[in-house]
N, C-alpha and C positions, 0 to 999 in steps of 0.2 A: 380733180377738184383742188383749189388751195387748201394746206394744210389747216390754216387756222379759222377756216369754214366747216370744216370736219371736226374740229374740236368743240366749236360753237355749238354745233348739231348735237354732237355727244353729250357734252355739257346739259346744254337744255335739255337733251331726252332723259339723262339721269338725274335731273335735280327736280324733274316732273314726276317719274315713278316714286311713291313711298314719300315725299318730301313732304305733299300736302297734308296727312295726315299726321303725322310725326309733328311737323312743325307748328301745324294747328293746334296738338293736346301740347306742344311744349310752350306755345305763346300763353294759351290759356291759363297751363299751370303758374309762368311768371306773371300774369298778370295778377291771378290771386294773391300771388306771393308779396309783392308790389302796393297791392294795396294795405297791406299789412306793415309795410315797412317806415319806418318813421322817417328814413334819411333818403336823399335823393342817391341815385346813380354814382359810383366812384366816377372822378376825370380821371381818361388816360394821359399817361405821358409819363417823364418821372420829375421829381420834386424839383420845385425852381423852371420849369417852361419846359421846354420839346425836348429833344435831341438837338447836339449838336448840328448846326450847318454844313452842309455839303457843297460845295462848290459846283453848282453846275458843269456838267462837260458837256462838248456836243458829240450827240450820239456818235459813232464809229460808223464808217462809210458803207458799211454791208449790214446797217438796223435795218433795212427793210428786205434785206433777200434771209431768206433762208439757209440754213450751218449744216454743217456734219454732209455725209458720203450718201446718206439714205435717199430713197423718192420718195417726193409728199406722200402725206397719208391718204387712204381712203377713209369714207365715212364709217364702211364697217370696220376698219381697221380698228378707228378709234373708241367706237363704242365695245369692241372686244378688251380693248387694253383697259379700260376704264371699271367696266363690269369686273376685270382680272381683280385691278386695283382697290374695288372695293372689296373684295372677296380676300384680299390681302393677300400677300407673296412675296417675298424679294424679287422672285423674277419678274413680276407684273410689276413693279414699283420701277425696273430698270426699264422693261418696254414703255412704260408711259413715260418716263423719263428722257430716254433717247427721240420719243415722239416730240415731246416739247422743245427738244433739243433742235430740230427743225423746222419749227415754227418762227414767225417774225416778229420779232420782238415788239414792233409797233402794236400789237394788238395784244397786247397782253393785260392792261387796263379792261377791255372789254372782258377778257375770257375770266380775271379776276371777280369781275360781277354776278358770272354766271356761278365759279365756284363758290362762293359766297354762301348760295341757293342750296347747296347741296344737305343733305338729313345727317351726314355722320360727321361729328366733328372731328375724328381723327383723321377720316380722308380727307376732309376739308381743309386742315391743317398742314399735311403732307404736301396736297395739292399746290397751295397755293405758296409754302416754302419752295418748291421746285417752280413756280411761273417766276417768283420775287426774285430768284437766284439768277433765270434767264434774263430776267428784268435787267439786274444791274449790272451786268455782262456789258451793256452798255449805255445807260442810264441811270448808277446808283443814289444820284441826289434823287429823283423820283420814284425810284423801285423802295427808298429809306422811308420818303415822305407817307407813302403808303402801308409800312409795316409801320410805323410808329402809331397809325389810326387802329388798328387791327385790337379789335373788343377782346379782354380778360388778359390777364397778366401772362398767364402762360404762352398762350398762343401769340402776343405781342412779342414776347421776348424770341419764341421760336423764329417769325416773322423779321425779325429785325437780325438775328444771327443769320437766318440766310441770305439776306444782303449783303452782310458782312462779311460771309466767309467766299461768296464771288467776286467781292468787292476785291478783296485782298488778294486773289489769287491774279489779279490783272496790274492792281498798285497796291502792292501790300506798305508801301512807305505811308500813302495817304492815309489807309482804312486802319491802319496804327494807330498815326497820329489823332485822327476821331476816335477811336477807341479809349485813347488816355484822355484825351477830354471829357468823358462821359463823369459825371459826379460819382463819389466812391458807393458801391453798392454791390445787387446781387450782377446786374446788366454789365457793369464796368467789368467785375472778374469773367467773366463768361465771355464779352468779347475780346478783351486781350489774349484770352486764352485761344479765342477763334482767329485771329488773326495771325497768330504766332506761327500756326505750319505756312501760311503763305509770305510770310518776313523769313522765314528761315531757309523756303527755298530760295530768297534771292539774295539774304545777308546774313548767316548764321550768325555772325557775332553780334549784330545788333539785335537780333532775336534773344541770344542768350543777355544780353545786356536788358532788355525787358523782361525777361524771364527774373533776375534775380531784383529788380527792381518794381515789380508789380506787388509782390507779396500777397501771392494768390496760392495760399496753402493747398486749397483741395482741388486748384488745377495746375499746379506744377508736375505733378507724375506726366498727365498726357502731354506738355508743352517740355518736358525734360526730351520724353522720344523724339519729337516733332523736330526739337533742334539740333539733339546733336546726331541724330539719321541725317539730317541734308548736311550739317557738317562734314560728322566724317566721308561722305558719298565725295566731296574735294579735298579735305586734307584731314586724315587719321590721326596721325601726330599730334596736329593744333588742336583737335578736340579731345584727345585724349589730354593733353596735357589742363586743359580747361578746365575737362571733368574732373580732373583729380585735386582742384580749388573748390569742388562744392562741398558744404561743408554738411550736408544731409546724408548719411551713410545710405540710408536707401534711395535715396537720390543718385549717388555717386553708382552705386549697383547698376540701376535701370542704364545710365548713361554710359557704363563701361560695357554693358550687354550689346546695345545698339551698335556700338562705338566696334564692338568685336566683330559681329557682322559683316558689317560694311567692310570693313578692311579685309578681313578673310574672304571676301567676294572678290577683293582686288589684289592682295599679295599674302596669301595665309601663314606664308613662314614668317613676315616680318611682323605679321598680330600676333601670332604665335610667342614670339620673342617678345611684345610688350604685355602680353596677359601674364607669361612666366613671371614679369618684372616684378608685377604686381605683386604690394604685401600680401600673406597668405591670409587665408579669412575666405568670408562667404563672398564678396566684390569680385575677386580672383578667381575663385568657382565660376561665379556667373559669367565672366569675362571670357574664360577657358572653353568652358562650354558653348557659349555662342561660338566662338571663333571653328570650334572643331564642327558645331553640328553645320557652319555655312562651308566648312571644308569639304564636309563628307556629302556635299550634294555635288561636287565636281569630282572629287577622289575621294573614293569610300574608305579603300583598303588604305592609303595612305594616313589618313585623317583616323582612322580603328588604328592604327599600328603608333600612334602619337598617343591615344588616348590610353593604349595599353602601357604605355610608358611611364604615365604619369605615376607620382608616389599614392600608395592605397590610402583611401579616405573620398570622402562626398564628392567633391571636384571630378576626381576620376570615375566613380559611377555616373554621377551626373554627363560626364563628356562620354564614357561610353553609350548610355542609354540613347545621347544624342546623336550619335554615331549610327545604331542600330534602327533608329525611327528613319533617317533619312536614305541607310542603304535599302532598308526593306523596300522602297519605294521602284528601286532601281535594277534590285539583284535578288530578289527574295532567297534562292537557293544560297547564294554564296555568302548573305549574311547572317542565315540560318546554321551554315557550316562552321561559319567561326564564332557563332553565340555559341557552340555547345563544345567549342574548345577552349572557352573561358572559365576560368578557376568556379568551383561551384560556389555560392555563398550571396552574398548582396549583389555583388557585382553584374554575375549572371543573369540573376533575378530581375535588377533593373532593363538589363537587354532582352532579355524574355518581354516583358511590359510593354517594351517602346516597340515592338514588332508583332507583337498578338494581334491585331486586327489586321495588318496585310495577310499576315500567314493563314489564318483563319479564314480570309475570303479568296487567297489563292490558290490552298493548298489546305484544306480543313482536315482533308484524312492524314498527311502527315502531322499537322498541329495535334491531331486526338492522339495518333501515335505517341508522341513524344509526350503529349500532358501525363500520359500513362505513367510514364520514368518519374516525373515530377514527385518530390514530396510533398504534403499538404500545405498551402498557406498561401497567404496574396499574391506570387507570380504563377501559382499554379491557377487558382480561383478566376485572375485575367484573363488568363488564356483559354478556359474553359468557357466563360461568359464570352469571351469575343467568338468560340466557336457557335454557341448556343445560338447569338445573335444571327450570323451568317448561315448557320444553316434555316434560321425560320426563316428568311429571307427566301429562301431556295424550295423549303419543303416543310411547312409546317408540322404536316405530323408527322414525317420522319424522323423529325427533329425532339417530336413530343418521347417518339418512341425511345430514343436516345436519350434526351433527359433523365427518365424515367432510369435508366441504367446507373448514373450516378448516387454514390451516397448519400442519404439523407444529409443536410444542414443546408445553412442560409444559401451557399452558392447554388445548391440544387434548385432553391426556391427561387431564387433572381433569374436563375436563367430560365426556367419555368414560366414566370410570368412576362419574359421578354417573346417567347413560342406561344403563348397563350393569346399575346398582342397581337402577333401576324395572324395567328388562325381567327380569331374574332373578327379581325376583317374583311379575311376571304371566306370564311366561314363559320357563320358565329351560331348555329345551333349546335355544328359539332364540337364547340368551344364550350359552348354551354354544357352541352353532355360531359365533356372531360371532366370539368370545374365540376357537376355534381357528385360526379362519383370519386371525387377525391376524399381522405377522413379530413377533418375535421382539424383545423388549425391555421398556420398562418400561410402555407401554400395554398389553402383553399380558399380564404378569403382575397390572398392578393387574387389568383386567378378570376376569381366573381368580377372584383373590381374592372378588372382589363378586360373580362368579358364585355361589360355595361360599356366600360368608354369605346368599344368596336362595334359592338351591337348596335348600339343608339344610334352611331352615326349614319347607318343604312336605312335602320327601320326601330324608331323610339320608342313604339307603340309596341311592339312584341318585346322590342327590350323591359319596358316596364312593366308587361303581363309576366316575363320570367322573373322579374326581382320580385313581384307579388306572390309568386307562389314557394317561394326560399322559406325555407321553417326561421322564425321566429330566432334572433341571435343579434351577435354583433358583425357578423358576414354581413345577413339582411341590412341592418341597421347602415354601413358603411357603401353598400349599393347601390342604398337609397340615395345617400349624400351625393354619390357620382352620379348617380340619374340626375340630377337638378341641373348642375352647371350643363349636358348633356342635351335635358329637356327645353332649355328655354332657348338652346341656339336654332333649332327648328318650330318651335310653336310654344312659346311663353306662356300665351292664355292658357293651354293643356296643361301646362306644368304647373300654372295658378292653381289651376282645377284640382289635378292629382294632389300640390300639397291640401287644399282642406278637405278636400276628402279622406285624407291619412287621419287617425287613430290620436286623439290628443296625447300630446307627451314631449319627452325632450328628444326623440325622431323627428317629427313632427317640427318643432321648433328648429332644429338645426334644418332641415330642410328647408324652411321658408326662407331662413336666414344665408344659407347659402344661391339660394334661387333670386332673393333680391341683389345681390351681390353680381350673379354674374347677367340678371335680366337689366341692371344700371351701365354695364358697360356696352350694349346693345340699344337700348332703349329706355333712356336715365328717366323721362317724363312717364313712359307706363308704366317704370317699376314706381316711379313714388304716389303716384295716381293708386296702383294696386297695394301697397304698404300702406295709406293715409286709409282705406277704408275695412284694412283687417281688424278684427276684436281685439280690444284693449287688453293688453297680457303680456308674457314675457318674450312669446314670438316676435309680436310688431315692433318691441323696446328691440329684441336682436337687429331686427331688418332695417331699422332705422340707422342703427349704429354703421351696417353695411353700407349702407348709402348716402354719410356721413361724408366720406372724400371725394365721389364722383360729385356730387350735389353742389357740395362747394367750392370745387373747382368749375364745374360751369355756372353757377350763378351765387357767389355769395350772400348778396344782399336777401335774393329768395331764400337758401338755406339757413339764415340768420334769424329770417321772418319766421319760418316753420319753429325753429327750434323753440323760438320762446312759447308756442303751443303746446308743446311737446309737454306731458308730466313729468314731473321731475323724477330724475335718474340718471343712470349713463348714457342713454340712449342720446337725452337732452344737451347732456355734457360733451358728449363728442361731437355734436352738432356744433354746439355753439364753439368749440374749442376749433374747430376745421372750419368751418363757415368766416371766423373774424380772423383765423391766420392768413387767408387767401383772399379776405377783403384788406385787410393792412398791407398786404403786397401792392394793393391798385391804389389804395387811399389811406391811411391809416391816421389820419386826423380825423376822416367821416366814422370811420369802425369804432374810434375810441369815442366818440362822441356818442353814438350808437349805444358800446357798452355802460358808460354813466348814467345813462336811463334805465338800465336794468336794475332790477329788484335786488337787494344782497339775496347772497346764498352761491351755493357752488356754481350754477350757472355762471353766474357773471364771473366770479375766480376764475373759471374755464377762459372766458371768453377771455378775459384781461390777460391771461399766459397766452394764449392764441394771439393775441394782438401784438404782445412784445417778441415774441419768434417770429409773425410774418416781418412785423416792421424793422428786425434786425437783419432779413434778409438784403434790404435797402439802405436803411439809414440807423447804423447799427449806434451811432451817437445820440440821434433823436429817439431812438427806442429805448435808451439808458436814461435819458432824461425822463421818458413817460414812467418807467418803471420806478421812480423817485418821486412820481406825483402820488403812487399807489398808496394803501394802507398799509402798514408795516404788518408781518406775520406771515403764514405761511403762502397767501396771493401773492406777495410781493416779492418773495424768496423763489418762487415757482418760474414768477417771470423773468427775474434777475436769472436765472440756472439758463433761461432761454435763450435771453439776450446774449450771455454769457460764451454758449458753445456758437451760435452761428457767430459773432462776431469775430472769435477764437482763428476761426479758417479762415478770415478775409485779412485781418489785422491783429495779430497775436498783440504784438507792441502798445496796443491801444486799449486791447482786452485787458492785458495785465495790469494797466495803469490803471484801470477804471478796478478792476478786483482789490488790487493794493487799499484802495481805501474803505474795503469791508471791514466791520469788527471783526473780530478773532469769533469763532465759533463754526457749526455747522454747516452752514451757508460758504463762508469763504472756504471752509475747506473742498467742500463739492467745486466751488469754482476754479478754485486755483489748479486742483484736478483737471477739470477742462481747460483752461489753457495750457497747461505743461503738456498736457495728451497730444495737443495740438499742433503747440510750438516745435516741439523737443523732434517732433517728426519731421518736420520741416528745416530747422537751426536748431540743432542741439547743444550749440554752442553760445545763442543768444539765450534758449531758454535755462542752460546753466547759469549763466550770470544772472538772470532773471531771481533765480530759485536763492541764489548768494546774498541777496539785500533784502529778505524775508528773516523778520525776527524768529528767533528758536518758539516755537510752539508747534499744535496741532498740527495747523494748515500745513507751515514748512515741511513735515513729514509727511502729509497728504501730497506734497508737491513732488518730493522725492520719491515716493512710491510711484505716482503715475510718471515720472521723468526714466526710472529704472526700468519700466513695464514697456514705455514707449522706443526705449534704443537698444535693450538689451538684444534683442532679435538680430537686428542689422546691425549693431556696434557697441559689441558686450563689454571693450575696453574703456568705453563714455560712461559706463553703466556701475564699473569697479570702485571709483572715488567717491561714489555718493551710496554706493551699498554699505564700504566698510564705515561710511562714518554715521548711519544709522544708532542712534542711542541706546533703542529697546535690543537687547538681546536677541528674544525669541524671533524677533520680526527680520533682525539683521541675518542672523542663519538660516532664515526660511528665501529671503531674499536672494542670499550667497547660493542655497543651493538652486535657485529659479535659474538665476545667469549662468551658472555653472554647467547647469542639463543641457542650454541653448548653446554654450560656448563649443561644450565638448562635438555638437554636432560639426559646427561649422571649421573649426581651428580647432583641433584637440592639442596639439603642441601648447599652445600660447595657453587655455585652457588650463592642463597639467602644471605649467609653469606655477600661474597664479594660485591653482589650488594649492601647491606646495609651501606657500608661503603666507597664506589666507589663514587667520582665524576660526576655523572652524571645529568644531571636535571631530577627532579620529574616525568614529564610525558613522558620523555622516560622512567624513568623506570616502570610507569605504563604498559604503552603498551607493554613492554618486557613481566611482569608477568600475564598481560592479554590475550595475545596470546595464541589461539584456540590449 
């Protein structure tokens, strides 16, 4: 049978079971909510029209043939793959993806129509993305046209990006040009990030130029890795020279790390020479660790000898840890012997931490014997924890006997929790008996939670009866809350009945809250219907709060309509905020018109704040204009902060220009902090130049504090001039200490030189230098 016929049959069968009842309940709920909604459903698409057109391409010559090496799938194979994917798991998704790769792209439109009938929104979105990516390989224009019409802001975004990534794999230049034609907003930012990988594989220089010009603060980290990984694969020296020009210290560090790894794979000696020539500091430490780690994969002894020869300090410790981790995978006895010869102290401890898991897995007795010789501390705890986890997998009862020989303390409790977890899956009654016999305390509470988690997977009724029999107290309350999430997976109605049978009180309210949250993840419509029937009170209010995020995501208008009918309080406010936020992402003007009809009060204020935050995701300038129309006061201030926070991540220069017009006061102070926090991490030089334009005052001091906080970890030398310029002496001294503590860890020599000349009381300097 042809592959696409099997897929159609399996999809139809899967869409049928469970879909009728679930979709029926959902449609009734949507219709009831829509009856109260004052406005029509938001239109799809971006502001100002549809997506940019893609010039239609003639489908590839093999569009009607299957691709890949596998044989066509059978009906049974497809049905099993779909059932596994519905249950989740990366392996199941991989199997389904392989099957989709083998199908005929011409059949995808028909398959998509069946996929849209599936009851699970998450699975539907995943399957839709797989199918669209396959379609885009031969007809990107048709696939994008379909993606543009997908309902729901987030699902539409995922569909568009799936098409774009696939298109960029085959035609990166055209996909990039299309992404750059998108209007400013969330879609454009994510689209440019999505095409950067495909472009970097073919033209890393062009990808770097795109990264530099795009102004995507929150996406630059992933783009940095993609661009310099591809560049270093073909020209590591050129990539290193360009990386050194990056303005952001954090970005340089990431670029140097990936360059070091790629270069060391080709020529470890040249890569090592480059890393050693970098200025001392965190960036050099990251590059050295990356080079030596990659080198250790091919020649661990040579890499280890080089790591040991480095000057004492964090770079050396990091490099030794990287060697131990790599070496342990190929020659555990050799690395253990090498590790034992290292000088005692932090260097040896880092090495132990890096090989603990492999050692415990391969030679638990040897690891145990060595652990007994170690001094108490983090390294010993790490090794003991790894031993316990391995023993628990191989024989939980023997592991329990061993763990009880350890001295009482946090690490014993932690290992015991891991062992009981394993036993609860294989023999829950034995695990329960063990937990019952433990003395009251943290270890017993943790063991009880682990028993509930494992037992409920096999027999939720038996687990519930055991929990009910526990003595009243904090352990029982925690177990009941653990049970809520487990019960809803197997029988949500039984969980609901169990909740209502519990004695009134905080534990019952918390159980209902946990139940509503877990139920919403599996069957939102049923969860909403149940919560709406709960008696008035704090439990119902809390349950509504738990539903606010998934409800607003699935049906912002329905959630907004329902929020209007809730009694005033945090539940109403939370649902208003979430619903307005999601609605504004899809149709901000309709959301704003709806909010303007709400009665005055906190609910309307929260709706306005949510609209501003959602609108700023796609059109920050328009969102800023909307904020200016709101009544002056707290509601306008909150909305302004929401816009600034989002805008600064996508276009810090524009956000800074807007904030510069705010009057001096608390709002301006918080706003400049948000701008600088985003900007300084991405382009500290530009952020510093903007701060210099700010007039003296409280908001400028706030900006300086945010700048120092952002750059002191990655580039303390940039923070120094600003720290020394702080007018308030007490604040200046505190900031000097904060920067010095971080700098001493990354580059002690430079930090000591600065402390020798900086104006800080001697007793405070001594306190810094004498810290353990």
